[in-house]
C-alpha positions, 0 to 999 in steps of 0.5 A: 500500500505504501508503494501504490496508494496516493502519497497524500495518505499517511499509513501507520501500522502498530502491533502490540508485543506478544500478539497471540496466534490465530488459526486461519488461512493467511491469504484470506486474512490478507484479503480481509485487510486489503478489502478494508484498506482499499475501502479506507483509501476510497473514503479519503480522496483528499488525503488522510491517515490510514492506521492498522493495529493488531492487539490482544483482547480478552472478551467477556460474555457481554461483549460477544452476546450479540455477535452471531454466537461468538464465544467469550475468551481471548481474541486477536483484534485487527483494526483498520481506521481511517480519517475519511468521510465516514458512514451515514448511520442509516446505512451502517447496518447494510454495509455487509450485505452482498451487492450493497454499495454507495459507489457509482455504477462501475466503481464498486460491486458491493462484495468487498465487505460481504467477503470480509464478513464471510471470511471472519465468520468462517473462523468464528470471529466477528467484525464491528464498525464505528463511524461518524460522517466527516470523522472517519471509520474504524473496523475491528476484526475479532479473531479467536486466539489459539494456544497453538504455537506459531512455529507448530507444523500444521498437519496439512501445510498450505500450498505456497503462492508462487511469486512472479519473475517480473512478467507483465500481466494485463488486467481488464475490468470495468470496476476500478476497485477490482482492478486496483485490488488485483493490481495490488495482489500481483505487484505484491507477488513480483509481477508488473501490471497494466490495467484497462477498463474494457475490451476496446481499451485492453486491445489498444494497451496490448498493441502498445506492449505487444510482445511483453504481455504474458497473460491477461486477466479479464472480466466477462461482462464489460461495457463497450466491448465484453470479455468474449469479444476482446479475447477473440480479437486478442487471439487473432493478434496473438493466438497463444496468448494466455488468458484467465477469465473472471465473473461475478455471475454464473455465465455458463454460455460465457464459459463455453465461449471461453473454452472455444477460445482456448481459455481454461481458467475461469475464476468466480468473483470475488477472487482470492489471492491464492486462487488468482496466483495459482491460475496465473502460475498454471497459465504461464506454465503452459506452452503457447500451443496449449492456449490456442483456440479450438478449430471451428468445425463447420 
């Protein structure tokens, strides 16, 4: 974030000494923090302060009673606070609902906070929010602490995320928040990134960097020129171009069209870092002949 967020944002991070351990998928916790930080950045277009903290808390029954069955006990609390525009009281209860967003069309999906809540609840935790219009917002992610030692060997080690080797990836999506989130993930794993808002812009971008782009991550549904039409055009320019398709909707017909164009990687939104990095590693490992479109039979 220090490298990619606007320079008018001050980013602070603090961790208490001896923070307890939690049992969770590290890539999912990464997504939780990333979603909250991107929201905080969007709430401070004129600049401000973004603060992240980690601390231990011993919660009593009164503090967990109305948190979806969460049990009292030791918790690690991850806090993301901003000095931005804040959230109106009348919509605070709706912000975790899937597809609820206050952003203009094409800017937000309304899936970021819903994803945060789903991940945290999966680990028997909960999220609280304090906000006041004009005075900022504070999200607190409460995760049950565990007595398992941090260096204990897990019974089933998580698959490592393969880092890039400075390959250039083109991200195509009409929603700015998704483009920027995917860009942060990829750049954080040593890839270079280009972005485009629709298929038409992507083709222009590809032509400017022809011979450099190693793979394309593209949304299926976009204005001006959709994903299927764009990939068809890119296949004409470079038949062996590697492509990963994404969609927030069930698109059975689109999947068939993608398969006919040689696309075998199809990710449902919201895309987790682990799934994205795995798909990129797989497509980059393929030869150009494996990614070419199937011949059309008349």
